[in-house]
C-alpha positions as CSV (number, residue, x, y, z in Angstrom):
1,M,362.1,254.3,170.1
2,R,359.6,257.0,169.3
3,I,360.7,260.6,169.2
4,Y,358.2,263.4,170.1
5,K,359.1,267.0,169.5
6,F,357.1,269.7,171.4
7,G,357.7,273.3,170.3
8,G,357.5,276.5,172.3
9,A,353.8,277.1,171.5
10,S,352.9,273.7,172.9
11,V,354.5,274.3,176.3
12,K,353.9,278.1,176.5
13,D,352.6,277.9,180.1
14,A,351.6,275.5,182.9
15,E,348.5,274.4,181.0
16,G,350.6,273.6,178.0
17,I,352.8,271.3,180.1
18,R,349.7,269.6,181.6
19,N,348.5,269.1,178.0
20,L,351.8,267.5,177.0
21,F,351.4,265.1,179.9
22,S,347.9,264.3,178.8
23,I,349.1,263.7,175.2
24,M,351.8,261.4,176.4
25,K,349.4,259.4,178.6
26,Q,347.5,258.6,175.3
27,E,350.7,257.9,173.4
28,G,352.5,255.9,176.1
29,F,355.6,256.8,178.0
30,D,358.0,253.8,177.4
31,K,360.8,253.8,174.8
32,T,360.3,257.4,174.2
33,L,362.4,260.6,173.8
34,L,360.8,264.0,174.2
35,V,362.6,266.9,172.5
36,V,361.4,270.2,173.8
37,S,361.9,273.8,172.9
38,A,362.0,276.9,175.2
39,M,358.6,277.8,176.6
40,G,356.5,280.2,174.6
41,K,358.4,283.2,173.4
42,N,361.4,282.7,175.8
43,T,363.9,282.3,173.0
44,N,363.0,285.9,172.0
45,A,363.3,286.9,175.7
46,F,366.8,285.5,176.0
47,E,367.7,287.1,172.7
48,L,366.8,290.4,174.4
49,V,369.1,289.6,177.2
50,V,371.9,289.2,174.7
51,K,371.0,292.5,173.0
52,N,370.9,294.3,176.4
53,Y,374.2,292.8,177.4
54,F,375.9,294.4,174.4
55,E,373.7,297.5,173.9
56,N,371.7,298.5,176.9
57,K,373.3,297.4,180.2
58,N,370.7,299.4,182.2
59,E,368.0,297.0,181.1
60,L,370.0,293.8,181.4
61,Q,368.9,292.8,184.9
62,Y,365.3,293.7,184.3
63,S,365.2,291.5,181.2
64,I,366.6,288.6,183.2
65,N,364.2,289.2,186.1
66,Q,361.3,289.0,183.6
67,I,362.3,285.6,182.4
68,F,362.8,284.4,186.0
69,E,359.4,285.6,187.1
70,F,357.8,283.9,184.1
71,H,359.3,280.5,185.0
72,N,358.7,280.9,188.7
73,T,355.0,281.5,188.0
74,V,354.8,278.3,186.0
75,L,356.5,276.4,188.8
76,L,354.0,277.7,191.4
77,E,351.1,276.6,189.2
78,L,352.6,273.1,188.6
79,F,354.0,272.1,192.0
80,L,352.1,272.0,195.2
81,E,355.1,272.8,197.5
82,K,357.6,275.6,197.0
83,N,360.4,273.4,198.4
84,H,360.4,271.0,195.4
85,E,363.9,270.6,194.2
86,V,363.1,272.0,190.7
87,F,362.9,275.5,192.3
88,N,366.6,275.2,193.2
89,D,367.4,273.8,189.7
90,V,365.8,276.8,188.1
91,K,367.5,279.2,190.4
92,L,370.9,277.6,189.7
93,I,370.4,278.1,185.9
94,F,369.9,281.8,186.5
95,D,372.8,282.0,188.9
96,N,375.0,280.4,186.3
97,L,373.7,282.8,183.6
98,K,374.5,285.8,185.8
99,E,378.0,284.4,186.6
100,F,378.7,284.0,182.9
101,L,377.7,287.6,182.2
102,K,380.0,288.8,184.9
103,R,383.1,286.9,183.8
104,N,382.7,286.9,180.0
105,K,385.4,288.7,178.1
106,S,384.4,287.7,174.5
107,P,383.1,290.5,172.2
108,N,381.8,287.8,169.8
109,Y,378.0,288.4,169.7
110,S,377.3,284.9,168.3
111,F,379.4,283.2,170.9
112,V,377.6,285.1,173.7
113,Y,374.2,284.3,172.1
114,D,374.9,280.6,172.2
115,Q,376.0,280.7,175.9
116,I,372.8,282.5,176.9
117,V,369.9,281.6,174.7
118,P,370.0,277.8,175.3
119,C,369.0,278.5,178.9
120,G,365.4,278.6,177.6
121,E,365.6,274.9,176.6
122,I,367.4,273.9,179.8
123,L,364.7,275.5,181.8
124,S,361.7,274.1,179.9
125,T,363.1,270.5,180.0
126,K,364.1,270.7,183.7
127,I,360.5,271.8,184.6
128,I,358.8,269.2,182.3
129,S,361.0,266.3,183.5
130,A,360.3,267.3,187.1
131,F,356.6,267.6,186.5
132,L,356.5,264.2,184.9
133,N,358.2,262.7,187.9
134,F,356.0,264.7,190.2
135,S,353.0,263.2,188.4
136,G,354.2,259.7,188.9
137,V,355.9,259.0,185.6
138,K,359.6,258.4,185.9
139,S,361.6,260.5,183.4
140,N,365.3,260.8,182.6
141,W,366.5,264.3,182.0
142,V,369.2,264.3,179.2
143,D,371.6,267.2,178.5
144,S,371.8,267.6,174.7
145,R,375.0,269.6,175.0
146,E,376.8,266.4,176.2
147,L,375.5,264.3,173.3
148,I,375.1,266.5,170.2
149,K,378.6,267.6,169.2
150,T,379.3,270.3,166.6
151,D,381.8,272.6,165.2
152,S,382.3,276.2,166.5
153,N,380.1,278.0,163.9
154,Y,378.0,279.7,166.6
155,R,374.3,280.2,165.9
156,D,374.4,277.8,162.9
157,A,376.6,274.9,164.0
158,D,377.3,271.8,161.9
159,I,377.0,268.4,163.4
160,D,379.9,266.1,164.1
161,W,377.8,263.0,163.1
162,K,380.3,260.3,164.0
163,L,380.8,261.6,167.6
164,T,377.1,262.5,168.0
165,Q,376.1,259.0,166.9
166,K,378.5,257.4,169.4
167,N,377.3,259.7,172.3
168,I,373.6,259.1,171.7
169,S,374.0,255.4,171.1
170,E,375.9,254.9,174.3
171,N,374.1,257.3,176.6
172,I,370.3,257.1,175.9
173,D,368.5,254.3,177.7
174,K,366.0,253.2,175.0
175,K,363.7,251.5,177.5
176,K,363.0,254.7,179.5
177,L,361.1,258.0,179.0
178,N,363.8,260.6,178.2
179,V,363.4,264.4,178.1
180,T,366.0,266.5,176.3
181,Q,366.4,269.9,174.5
182,G,366.1,270.9,170.9
183,F,368.2,273.5,169.2
184,I,371.4,273.1,171.3
185,G,374.7,271.2,171.3
186,S,378.3,271.9,172.2
187,N,381.7,272.1,170.5
188,Q,384.9,270.3,171.3
189,N,385.7,272.8,174.0
190,N,382.2,272.2,175.6
191,F,381.0,275.7,174.8
192,N,377.3,275.8,173.9
193,T,376.4,275.9,170.3
194,T,373.0,276.3,168.6
195,L,371.7,274.7,165.3
196,G,370.0,277.7,163.8
197,R,366.3,278.5,163.3
198,E,364.2,275.3,163.1
199,G,367.0,273.8,165.2
200,S,364.6,272.0,167.6
201,D,363.0,270.0,164.7
202,Y,366.5,269.2,163.4
203,S,367.6,268.0,166.9
204,A,364.6,265.7,167.0
205,A,365.6,264.3,163.6
206,I,369.2,263.8,164.8
207,Y,368.1,261.8,167.7
208,A,365.7,259.8,165.5
209,Y,368.5,259.0,163.1
210,C,371.1,258.0,165.7
211,L,368.6,255.9,167.6
212,N,367.1,254.2,164.5
213,A,363.7,255.4,165.8
214,Q,360.4,253.9,164.8
215,S,359.0,257.4,164.1
216,L,359.3,261.1,164.8
217,T,356.2,263.2,165.7
218,I,356.2,267.0,165.7
219,W,353.4,268.6,167.6
220,K,352.2,271.9,166.3
221,D,349.2,274.3,166.7
222,V,347.8,273.4,163.2
223,P,346.0,270.2,162.2
224,G,349.0,269.0,160.2
225,V,350.5,270.2,156.9
226,L,348.1,272.4,155.0
227,N,348.1,273.1,151.3
228,A,348.1,276.9,152.0
229,D,348.7,279.3,154.8
230,P,345.4,279.8,156.6
231,R,346.3,283.4,157.4
232,V,346.4,284.1,153.6
233,F,344.1,281.6,151.9
234,K,340.5,280.7,152.8
235,N,339.6,277.1,153.5
236,P,343.1,275.4,153.3
237,I,343.1,271.6,152.9
238,L,344.9,269.2,155.2
239,L,347.4,267.1,153.4
240,D,347.1,263.5,154.6
241,Y,350.4,262.3,153.1
242,I,353.5,263.9,151.6
243,S,356.7,262.2,150.4
244,Y,360.1,263.3,151.7
245,T,360.9,264.7,148.2
246,E,357.7,266.6,147.9
247,A,358.1,268.1,151.4
248,I,361.6,269.2,150.5
249,E,360.4,270.7,147.3
250,L,357.6,272.7,149.1
251,A,360.2,273.9,151.7
252,F,362.5,275.0,148.9
253,Y,359.8,277.3,147.6
254,G,359.2,278.8,151.0
255,A,356.4,276.6,152.5
256,S,356.6,276.4,156.3
257,V,356.3,272.6,156.1
258,I,359.4,271.1,157.6
259,H,362.9,272.4,157.1
260,P,364.9,270.2,154.6
261,K,367.7,270.0,157.2
262,T,365.2,268.1,159.4
263,L,364.0,265.8,156.6
264,Q,367.4,264.7,155.3
265,P,368.4,262.4,158.2
266,L,364.9,260.9,158.3
267,Q,364.9,260.2,154.6
268,K,368.3,258.4,154.9
269,K,366.8,255.8,157.2
270,E,363.2,256.1,156.0
271,I,362.0,257.1,159.4
272,P,358.4,258.4,159.0
273,L,357.6,261.9,160.3
274,F,354.1,262.8,161.6
275,V,352.9,266.4,162.0
276,K,350.0,266.6,164.5
277,S,348.1,269.1,166.5
278,F,348.7,269.4,170.2
279,L,345.3,271.2,170.3
280,N,343.6,268.1,168.8
281,P,345.9,265.1,169.6
282,K,343.4,262.6,168.2
283,G,343.3,264.2,164.8
284,K,345.0,262.3,162.0
285,G,347.6,264.9,161.1
286,T,350.0,264.5,158.2
287,A,352.4,261.7,157.5
288,I,355.7,262.3,155.7
289,S,357.6,259.3,154.4
290,R,358.7,257.5,151.3
291,G,356.1,256.8,148.6
292,I,353.5,258.7,146.5
293,K,354.1,262.4,146.1
294,I,351.1,263.9,147.9
295,K,347.6,263.0,149.0
296,P,345.1,264.5,148.3
297,E,346.7,265.8,145.1
298,V,345.6,269.4,145.3
299,P,347.4,272.7,144.4
300,C,349.8,273.9,147.1
301,F,350.1,277.7,147.5
302,I,353.1,279.5,148.9
303,V,353.4,283.3,149.1
304,K,356.4,285.5,149.8
305,R,355.8,289.2,150.2
306,N,357.8,292.4,150.0
307,L,360.3,291.2,147.4
308,N,362.1,293.3,144.7
309,L,362.2,292.4,141.1
310,L,365.3,293.5,139.2
311,K,365.5,293.4,135.4
312,L,369.1,293.8,134.1
313,S,370.3,294.2,130.6
314,S,373.7,295.1,129.1
315,L,374.4,298.8,128.4
316,D,375.4,298.0,124.8
317,F,372.6,295.5,124.1
318,S,375.0,292.6,123.9
319,F,374.0,289.1,125.1
320,I,373.8,288.3,128.8
321,V,376.2,285.4,129.1
322,E,377.7,283.3,131.9
323,E,380.3,285.9,132.8
324,N,377.6,288.5,133.4
325,I,375.4,286.2,135.4
326,S,378.4,285.2,137.5
327,E,379.1,288.9,138.2
328,I,375.5,289.5,139.1
329,F,375.4,286.6,141.6
330,Q,378.6,287.7,143.2
331,V,377.2,291.2,143.8
332,L,373.9,289.7,145.2
333,H,376.0,287.4,147.5
334,E,378.1,290.3,148.8
335,N,375.0,292.3,149.6
336,K,373.3,289.4,151.3
337,M,370.3,289.2,149.0
338,K,368.1,286.1,149.1
339,V,367.3,285.0,145.5
340,D,363.8,283.6,145.1
341,L,363.4,283.5,141.3
342,I,365.5,284.0,138.2
343,Q,364.6,284.3,134.5
344,N,366.9,285.2,131.6
345,S,366.6,285.9,127.8
346,A,369.3,286.7,125.3
347,I,369.7,290.3,126.4
348,S,368.1,290.5,129.8
349,F,368.3,288.8,133.2
350,S,365.5,289.1,135.8
351,V,366.0,288.2,139.5
352,C,363.5,288.5,142.4
353,V,365.3,289.1,145.7
354,Y,364.5,289.5,149.4
355,D,366.3,292.5,150.9
356,K,366.5,291.2,154.5
357,F,369.4,293.6,155.4
358,N,368.1,296.7,153.7
359,R,370.9,296.9,151.2
360,L,368.8,297.4,148.0
361,K,370.0,301.0,147.5
362,E,373.7,300.0,147.6
363,L,373.0,296.9,145.4
364,L,371.4,299.0,142.7
365,S,374.2,301.5,142.8
366,I,376.8,298.8,142.1
367,L,374.7,297.1,139.4
368,K,374.0,300.3,137.5
369,A,377.8,300.8,137.0
370,T,377.7,297.8,134.6
371,F,374.1,297.2,133.6
372,K,370.9,299.0,132.7
373,V,368.7,298.2,135.7
374,E,364.9,298.4,136.3
375,C,363.6,297.7,139.8
376,V,360.1,297.0,140.8
377,E,359.8,297.2,144.6
378,N,357.4,295.5,147.0
379,V,356.2,292.7,144.8
380,N,354.7,289.4,145.9
381,L,355.8,286.0,144.7
382,F,353.1,283.3,144.6
383,T,354.3,279.7,143.9
384,I,351.7,277.1,143.1
385,R,352.9,273.5,143.1
386,H,350.6,271.0,141.3
387,F,348.8,274.0,139.7
388,D,345.8,274.1,137.5
389,E,344.0,276.9,135.7
390,K,341.6,277.5,138.5
391,S,344.4,278.0,141.1
392,S,346.3,280.4,138.9
393,N,343.1,282.4,138.1
394,E,342.5,282.7,141.9
395,I,345.7,284.6,142.3
396,L,345.4,286.7,139.2
397,K,341.9,288.0,139.7
398,N,343.1,290.3,142.5
399,N,346.7,291.0,141.4
400,E,348.5,292.6,138.5
401,L,350.9,290.1,136.8
402,I,354.4,291.2,136.3
403,L,356.3,288.0,135.5
404,E,355.3,284.4,135.1
405,Q,357.4,281.2,135.1
406,R,356.2,277.6,134.9
407,T,357.4,274.0,134.7
408,D,355.3,270.9,134.5
409,D,354.6,271.0,138.3
410,V,355.3,274.5,139.4
411,L,353.8,277.9,138.5
412,Q,355.4,281.1,139.9
413,L,353.7,284.4,139.5
414,I,355.3,287.8,140.5
415,V,352.4,290.2,141.1
416,R,351.6,293.5,142.8
């Protein structure tokens, strides 16, 4: 089988769904599974429903109505008659949502989130499957919640691989065109669960692994994987080929390539991954598989902004040893700091962190009880993989260097 994953941007409206149909006409419909995200920004819209449910009940019904109107407009553009059964399918999803909100007693935000937000994927796949059938291509709608089984770690669930493998193997007809959801599964009590951000790509990889797929293709709004973010760097270069290991390395440093969680099941069975543009389906895109590291071999640039560089040293000028480092990391963990770079010498320890939860002030207060602390706020971290002198000079000509760290393949520059 071939697995195709379409993200929210690719199916953001009726025209996007028609484009999906056009792409699949070129690719072929048989022996195929489509894994589809919620349309456009509807994951965000359903997240607002959850927020309003807990914090602003006055806006709750309005936020639901907005989502209903969006999907109803898409239906009216795609289907010639208003009595098509998909209109009832969509209405039923919203009726079930309202019923859940009425009877729910759980105060657990993550649990409620996972019961509400997957409606986006259910809606998009119901509509797309119906449109394919309406257009003369028979498709089989598949409910991922019945096949992908997880634990109960809501919003970041872990897969029960043995049960998921059994369910997918026994319930997917490999000869047909199947349409299913990314991002969602269910636990042993059949409550919805979600797989975390990038969860739709991960879902596609799960299906590819369990079906021993020929390939997985992810359709994006870029030509493929680029060597730099086009919003930051001029004239980025398309990477024709990347190895699994190289892609995981790039993702580790913060590149928005493909999440390592997605790559791991593909790597185990050496299933190739293609990243292509739904805006230019005939473009060559990028292939990720086993083999040479990267082609063409050019520097790859990754930037992280608004970080904080902490330099710690002991109050009595003694060595920074394992016990000190362990203590520092414990405090960083307790304050939910994301560590992006570390560097140590005999009497100092530098760490670059991302303060996602605005806890820097509390963190500094705790550390200053034990260490002398210097903090440089709002720095930028540039990582250059496969660097050369020209690529590093490009960064440094417009920035003040604060700290540098390099290995044979990777140069990291903290600048402001």
